[in-house]
C-alpha positions as CSV (number, residue, x, y, z in Angstrom):
1,X,-73.8,53.2,-37.4
2,X,-75.9,50.6,-35.4
3,X,-74.9,47.7,-37.3
4,X,-71.0,48.2,-36.6
5,X,-72.0,48.4,-33.0
6,X,-73.0,45.1,-32.7
7,X,-70.4,44.2,-35.0
8,X,-67.9,45.2,-33.0
9,X,-69.7,43.7,-29.6
10,X,-70.3,40.6,-31.4
11,X,-65.9,40.6,-31.9
12,X,-65.5,41.7,-28.5
13,X,-67.6,38.2,-27.2
14,X,-66.0,36.7,-29.5
15,X,-62.5,37.4,-27.9
16,X,-63.3,37.4,-24.6
17,X,-64.6,33.9,-24.8
18,X,-61.3,32.3,-27.0
19,X,-59.5,34.2,-24.4
20,X,-61.5,32.6,-21.5
21,X,-61.0,29.1,-24.0
22,X,-57.1,30.1,-23.9
23,X,-57.4,30.8,-20.3
24,X,-58.9,27.3,-19.2
25,X,-57.1,25.1,-21.4
26,X,-53.5,26.4,-19.8
27,X,-55.1,26.7,-16.2
28,X,-52.7,26.3,-13.8
29,X,-50.0,27.0,-11.3
30,X,-47.1,29.2,-11.7
31,X,-43.7,28.2,-10.2
32,X,-39.9,29.1,-10.1
33,X,-37.4,26.2,-10.6
34,X,-34.2,25.5,-11.8
35,X,-32.5,23.0,-13.9
36,X,-29.4,22.2,-14.4
37,X,-26.6,20.4,-17.1
38,X,-23.2,19.1,-17.1
39,X,-21.3,21.2,-19.7
40,X,-19.2,18.3,-22.1
41,X,-17.0,19.4,-24.3
42,X,-17.7,23.2,-24.1
43,X,-20.9,22.9,-26.3
44,X,-22.9,25.0,-24.1
45,X,-26.1,25.0,-26.0
46,X,-26.6,21.3,-25.9
47,X,-25.7,22.4,-22.3
48,X,-28.6,24.9,-22.2
49,X,-31.4,22.1,-23.9
50,X,-30.7,19.6,-21.5
51,X,-30.7,22.2,-18.7
52,X,-34.4,23.1,-19.5
53,X,-35.0,20.0,-19.9
54,X,-34.3,19.2,-16.2
55,X,-36.3,22.5,-15.2
56,X,-39.0,21.0,-17.0
57,X,-38.9,18.4,-14.4
58,X,-38.2,20.2,-11.5
59,X,-41.5,22.3,-12.4
60,X,-43.5,19.2,-12.4
61,X,-42.0,17.9,-9.4
62,X,-42.8,21.2,-8.0
63,X,-46.4,21.8,-9.6
64,X,-47.5,18.7,-8.2
65,X,-46.3,19.2,-4.5
66,X,-48.9,22.4,-4.9
67,X,-52.1,19.9,-4.7
68,X,-51.5,16.6,-3.3
69,X,-51.4,16.4,0.3
70,X,-48.5,15.2,2.7
71,X,-50.2,11.0,2.2
72,X,-50.6,11.6,-0.7
73,X,-47.1,12.7,-0.9
74,X,-45.5,10.5,0.8
75,X,-46.6,7.4,-0.7
76,X,-47.1,8.4,-4.1
77,X,-45.2,12.0,-5.0
78,X,-42.3,9.5,-5.5
79,X,-43.4,7.4,-7.9
80,X,-43.7,11.0,-10.4
81,X,-41.7,8.3,-13.0
82,X,-39.7,8.7,-15.8
83,X,-42.5,8.7,-18.0
84,X,-43.9,11.7,-16.9
85,X,-40.8,13.9,-16.3
86,X,-39.9,12.6,-20.6
87,X,-42.8,14.3,-21.4
88,X,-42.7,16.8,-18.5
89,X,-42.5,19.8,-21.9
90,X,-46.6,18.3,-22.4
91,X,-47.4,19.5,-18.7
92,X,-45.7,23.1,-18.9
93,X,-48.3,25.2,-21.1
94,X,-46.0,28.1,-21.0
95,X,-42.8,29.1,-19.5
96,X,-40.1,32.3,-19.5
97,X,-35.9,31.9,-19.2
98,X,-35.7,34.6,-16.3
99,X,-31.9,33.0,-16.2
100,X,-28.9,31.5,-16.9
101,X,-25.3,31.0,-15.9
102,X,-22.2,28.2,-16.0
103,X,-19.7,27.4,-12.8
104,X,-17.6,24.9,-12.4
105,X,-18.5,23.1,-15.3
106,X,-22.4,23.0,-15.0
107,X,-24.6,25.1,-16.8
108,X,-28.0,26.3,-14.9
109,X,-31.1,28.3,-15.7
110,X,-34.1,29.5,-14.5
111,X,-37.4,29.5,-15.6
112,X,-41.0,30.5,-15.0
113,X,-43.3,27.9,-15.7
114,X,-47.2,27.2,-15.9
115,X,-47.7,23.7,-14.9
116,X,-50.8,22.0,-15.9
117,X,-52.2,20.4,-12.9
118,X,-55.5,18.4,-13.9
119,X,-53.6,16.8,-16.3
120,X,-50.7,15.5,-14.1
121,X,-53.8,14.7,-10.9
122,X,-54.9,12.0,-13.7
123,X,-51.0,10.8,-14.5
124,X,-50.2,10.3,-11.2
125,X,-52.3,7.5,-9.9
126,X,-52.3,5.8,-13.2
127,X,-50.8,2.3,-11.9
128,X,-49.4,1.4,-15.4
129,X,-47.1,4.2,-15.0
130,X,-45.9,2.9,-12.1
131,X,-45.5,-0.3,-13.8
132,X,-43.3,1.6,-16.6
133,X,-41.6,3.5,-13.8
134,X,-40.1,-0.3,-12.4
135,X,-39.0,-1.1,-16.3
136,X,-41.9,-3.2,-16.9
137,X,-40.8,-6.7,-14.9
138,X,-42.4,-9.4,-16.0
139,X,-43.6,-11.3,-13.1
140,X,-43.3,-15.3,-12.2
141,X,-46.2,-16.2,-10.1
142,X,-46.3,-19.9,-8.6
143,X,-47.4,-21.9,-6.1
144,X,-46.0,-25.4,-6.7
145,X,-48.5,-27.2,-5.0
146,X,-52.6,-26.1,-3.7
147,X,-53.4,-28.7,-1.4
148,X,-56.6,-29.6,1.2
149,X,-56.8,-32.0,4.2
150,X,-60.2,-33.3,4.6
151,X,-60.2,-34.6,8.0
152,X,-58.3,-34.1,10.7
153,X,-55.6,-37.0,10.6
154,X,-56.3,-37.3,7.3
155,X,-53.5,-37.0,4.1
156,X,-53.5,-34.3,1.4
157,X,-54.6,-34.1,-1.5
158,X,-53.3,-31.6,-4.7
159,X,-55.9,-29.7,-5.9
160,X,-56.0,-30.4,-9.8
161,X,-56.9,-26.5,-11.2
162,X,-54.4,-24.2,-8.6
163,X,-56.9,-21.7,-7.2
164,X,-55.0,-19.1,-5.6
165,X,-51.9,-19.3,-8.3
166,X,-54.8,-18.0,-11.1
167,X,-56.3,-15.0,-8.3
168,X,-52.7,-13.6,-7.8
169,X,-52.2,-13.9,-11.7
170,X,-55.9,-12.6,-13.3
171,X,-54.9,-9.3,-10.8
172,X,-51.8,-8.3,-12.1
173,X,-52.6,-9.3,-15.5
174,X,-55.7,-7.1,-14.4
175,X,-53.7,-4.1,-13.3
176,X,-51.1,-4.4,-16.1
177,X,-48.0,-6.4,-15.0
178,X,-47.0,-8.3,-17.9
179,X,-47.2,-12.1,-16.8
180,X,-44.9,-15.0,-17.8
181,X,-46.8,-18.0,-19.6
182,X,-49.2,-20.1,-17.7
183,X,-48.1,-23.2,-19.9
184,X,-44.6,-22.3,-18.6
185,X,-46.0,-22.3,-15.1
186,X,-47.2,-25.3,-15.1
187,X,-44.2,-27.0,-16.7
188,X,-42.1,-25.4,-14.0
189,X,-44.5,-26.2,-11.2
190,X,-43.0,-29.4,-10.3
191,X,-39.4,-28.7,-10.9
192,X,-35.7,-28.4,-9.0
193,X,-35.9,-24.9,-10.0
194,X,-39.1,-24.0,-8.4
195,X,-38.3,-26.2,-5.0
196,X,-34.9,-24.6,-4.2
197,X,-36.5,-21.1,-5.5
198,X,-39.0,-21.8,-2.1
199,X,-36.6,-22.7,0.2
200,X,-34.7,-19.0,-0.6
201,X,-32.0,-20.9,-3.0
202,X,-30.9,-17.2,-4.5
203,X,-28.8,-19.4,-7.6
204,X,-32.2,-20.6,-7.8
205,X,-34.2,-17.8,-8.6
206,X,-30.8,-16.3,-10.3
207,X,-31.4,-19.1,-12.8
208,X,-35.8,-19.0,-13.1
209,X,-34.6,-15.8,-14.4
210,X,-32.4,-16.8,-16.8
211,X,-35.4,-19.8,-17.9
212,X,-37.5,-17.9,-18.4
213,X,-36.7,-14.3,-18.1
214,X,-38.5,-13.0,-15.3
215,X,-38.2,-10.1,-13.2
216,X,-40.3,-10.8,-10.1
217,X,-41.2,-14.4,-8.8
218,X,-44.0,-15.0,-6.8
219,X,-43.4,-17.6,-4.9
220,X,-45.6,-19.8,-1.9
221,X,-47.9,-22.5,-0.8
222,X,-51.1,-22.8,0.7
223,X,-53.2,-24.9,2.5
224,X,-57.3,-25.5,2.9
225,X,-58.3,-27.6,6.0
226,X,-61.7,-29.1,6.6
227,X,-63.7,-27.1,9.0
228,X,-67.0,-28.7,9.5
229,X,-70.7,-29.9,7.6
230,X,-73.8,-28.9,8.2
231,X,-76.7,-29.2,6.6
232,X,-74.7,-30.9,3.5
233,X,-72.5,-27.6,2.9
234,X,-68.5,-28.0,3.6
235,X,-66.7,-25.1,5.6
236,X,-62.9,-25.2,4.6
237,X,-60.7,-22.4,5.5
238,X,-56.7,-21.9,3.3
239,X,-54.1,-20.5,4.3
240,X,-51.3,-19.2,1.9
241,X,-48.4,-17.4,1.9
242,X,-46.4,-16.2,-0.5
243,X,-42.9,-13.9,-1.5
244,X,-42.4,-11.6,-3.8
245,X,-38.6,-12.0,-5.0
246,X,-36.5,-9.7,-7.3
247,X,-34.6,-12.5,-9.5
248,X,-31.9,-10.9,-10.2
249,X,-30.6,-9.9,-6.6
250,X,-32.8,-12.7,-4.4
251,X,-34.0,-9.1,-2.8
252,X,-37.4,-10.0,-1.1
253,X,-39.6,-7.1,-2.0
254,X,-42.8,-8.0,0.0
255,X,-43.7,-10.9,2.4
256,X,-47.7,-12.4,3.3
257,X,-49.8,-14.5,4.9
258,X,-53.7,-14.4,4.3
259,X,-57.0,-16.7,5.5
260,X,-60.2,-16.9,3.8
261,X,-62.8,-19.7,4.1
262,X,-65.2,-21.1,1.3
263,X,-68.4,-23.3,1.0
264,X,-69.9,-25.8,-1.0
265,X,-71.9,-28.8,-0.9
266,X,-68.7,-30.8,-2.3
267,X,-65.2,-31.1,-0.2
268,X,-63.5,-30.1,-3.3
269,X,-65.6,-27.2,-4.4
270,X,-65.5,-25.9,-0.6
271,X,-61.8,-25.9,-0.3
272,X,-61.3,-24.2,-3.9
273,X,-63.4,-21.8,-2.9
274,X,-61.3,-21.1,0.0
275,X,-58.3,-21.4,-2.3
276,X,-59.5,-18.8,-4.3
277,X,-60.7,-16.2,-1.9
278,X,-57.2,-16.7,-0.2
279,X,-56.1,-15.8,-3.5
280,X,-58.4,-13.1,-4.2
281,X,-57.3,-11.3,-0.4
282,X,-53.4,-12.2,-1.7
283,X,-53.7,-10.2,-5.1
284,X,-55.1,-7.0,-3.4
285,X,-52.3,-6.9,-1.1
286,X,-49.6,-7.5,-3.5
287,X,-51.4,-4.5,-5.8
288,X,-51.0,-2.3,-2.8
289,X,-47.7,-3.1,-1.9
290,X,-45.4,-4.3,-4.9
291,X,-45.9,-1.0,-7.3
292,X,-44.4,1.2,-4.9
293,X,-41.8,-1.3,-3.6
294,X,-40.2,-1.9,-7.1
295,X,-40.6,1.6,-8.3
296,X,-39.2,3.8,-5.2
297,X,-38.0,7.0,-6.1
298,X,-34.2,5.8,-5.0
299,X,-33.0,2.4,-6.1
300,X,-30.3,0.8,-5.3
301,X,-28.3,-0.2,-9.0
302,X,-25.3,-2.9,-8.9
303,X,-22.8,-1.8,-11.5
304,X,-19.7,-4.4,-12.8
305,X,-17.0,-2.7,-15.3
306,X,-14.4,-4.7,-16.7
307,X,-11.6,-4.1,-18.9
308,X,-10.1,-1.0,-16.3
309,X,-7.1,0.5,-14.7
310,X,-6.9,1.3,-11.1
311,X,-6.6,4.8,-12.3
312,X,-9.1,4.9,-14.5
313,X,-11.5,3.6,-11.2
314,X,-10.7,7.0,-9.5
315,X,-11.9,8.4,-12.0
316,X,-14.7,7.0,-13.7
317,X,-16.1,7.2,-9.5
318,X,-15.6,11.3,-9.7
319,X,-18.1,10.6,-13.3
320,X,-20.3,8.9,-11.8
321,X,-20.7,11.0,-8.8
322,X,-20.7,14.1,-11.2
323,X,-23.9,12.7,-12.3
324,X,-26.7,14.6,-12.0
325,X,-29.3,11.5,-11.3
326,X,-27.0,9.7,-9.5
327,X,-27.1,10.3,-5.6
328,X,-24.7,7.6,-4.2
329,X,-21.5,5.7,-5.6
330,X,-19.9,3.4,-3.6
331,X,-16.6,1.6,-4.9
332,X,-16.9,-2.4,-3.3
333,X,-14.3,-4.0,-5.1
334,X,-11.9,-3.7,-7.8
335,X,-9.5,-7.1,-9.0
336,X,-8.4,-8.3,-12.2
337,X,-8.9,-5.6,-14.2
338,X,-12.9,-5.2,-12.9
339,X,-14.2,-3.0,-10.3
340,X,-17.8,-2.9,-9.1
341,X,-19.5,-0.4,-7.6
342,X,-22.9,0.1,-5.8
343,X,-25.0,3.3,-6.7
344,X,-28.4,5.2,-5.6
345,X,-30.5,6.4,-8.6
346,X,-33.8,8.2,-9.3
347,X,-33.6,6.7,-12.6
348,X,-33.8,3.3,-15.0
349,X,-30.9,1.1,-15.3
350,X,-31.6,1.3,-18.6
351,X,-31.5,5.1,-18.5
352,X,-28.5,5.1,-16.7
353,X,-27.0,3.3,-18.7
354,X,-27.4,5.7,-21.7
355,X,-26.2,8.8,-19.4
356,X,-23.1,6.7,-18.8
357,X,-22.2,6.3,-22.4
358,X,-23.0,9.4,-23.6
359,X,-20.9,11.3,-20.7
360,X,-18.4,9.2,-19.5
361,X,-14.4,10.2,-21.1
362,X,-13.4,6.8,-20.6
363,X,-15.0,5.0,-23.7
364,X,-17.1,2.7,-22.3
365,X,-19.7,-0.2,-24.2
366,X,-22.2,-1.2,-21.9
367,X,-22.7,-5.1,-22.6
368,X,-25.2,-5.9,-20.0
369,X,-28.4,-4.3,-18.7
370,X,-31.5,-5.9,-15.8
371,X,-33.4,-4.9,-13.5
372,X,-30.9,-3.7,-10.8
373,X,-27.1,-4.2,-12.8
374,X,-25.7,-2.8,-15.1
375,X,-22.2,-4.4,-17.2
376,X,-19.5,-2.6,-19.1
377,X,-16.4,-2.7,-20.2
378,X,-13.4,-0.3,-21.3
């Protein structure tokens, strides 16, 4: 009898430990949310699945809002990007469907979900997710010439190895951005296209995009000026200004200038040191500003559709407005069977393109997608 009691106690302890482990594994926060999806061609099963997926996304978004402070929310909350939402079920440890209904061609589902906050918190701050949300852009960093001036009235001399440019490149590369190969940058350095881009020519930005497959251009100017000579050491101070531009739209993402000093036993080394320090400072600034700017929760996309009649334009505009991930639609012009729309959306152009192909009744074909443009034909 005594043995049976011991066995019973061991079994009970084991069950309690396992239960504790399960509770620990599912530690999180319960939220109640709704999801919705368009009912396409009367397919309620598909609509239910899509609405449930949308509910998972909303549960993740609401769950994150429980444990981040207001400051984080304003800067990072909108960066809970589509790679997190696309695997939202992985953050939901358990859920229960509370209600379902359909109205006006839309299927609704309400669920109670247990969101695993620790997993979300770990992923929320990951810079690679922010970069992915922006479409994993290819970045071209080019400071066409880095120069130093030895004395007040002397002519500028070029630094043989661009120090500021290399430092910016290194920091962006370490952070996970995809950079255009340095050999190609060296070939482009003295080109007419780069000179025009430095002057702000919008066509030059698009030409660089086409030639180098660059989504973002970091371009600027750098100069280091002699300060003083003291006890065998030379002091130089560098100024560096850069602009970050989206090459397909010529939209300015960021603009900034910095200054830094350098000291060494030769003038060239001191000038180069000051330029490298300025590049390091600029790199830190870009990592603070650019990821948030390019992965804003709402993005503006230009959509062009060709081979469409004017009567179809109204139908297509209505379809766009009914899509759950499209917040605003503006018809800009219609001419020669082509229409151009500007729209605001929370998802990437490639994802929106798939949504349009799947949901539109106009049998549209996607002919091109870029960082902020979608081209369609009927």
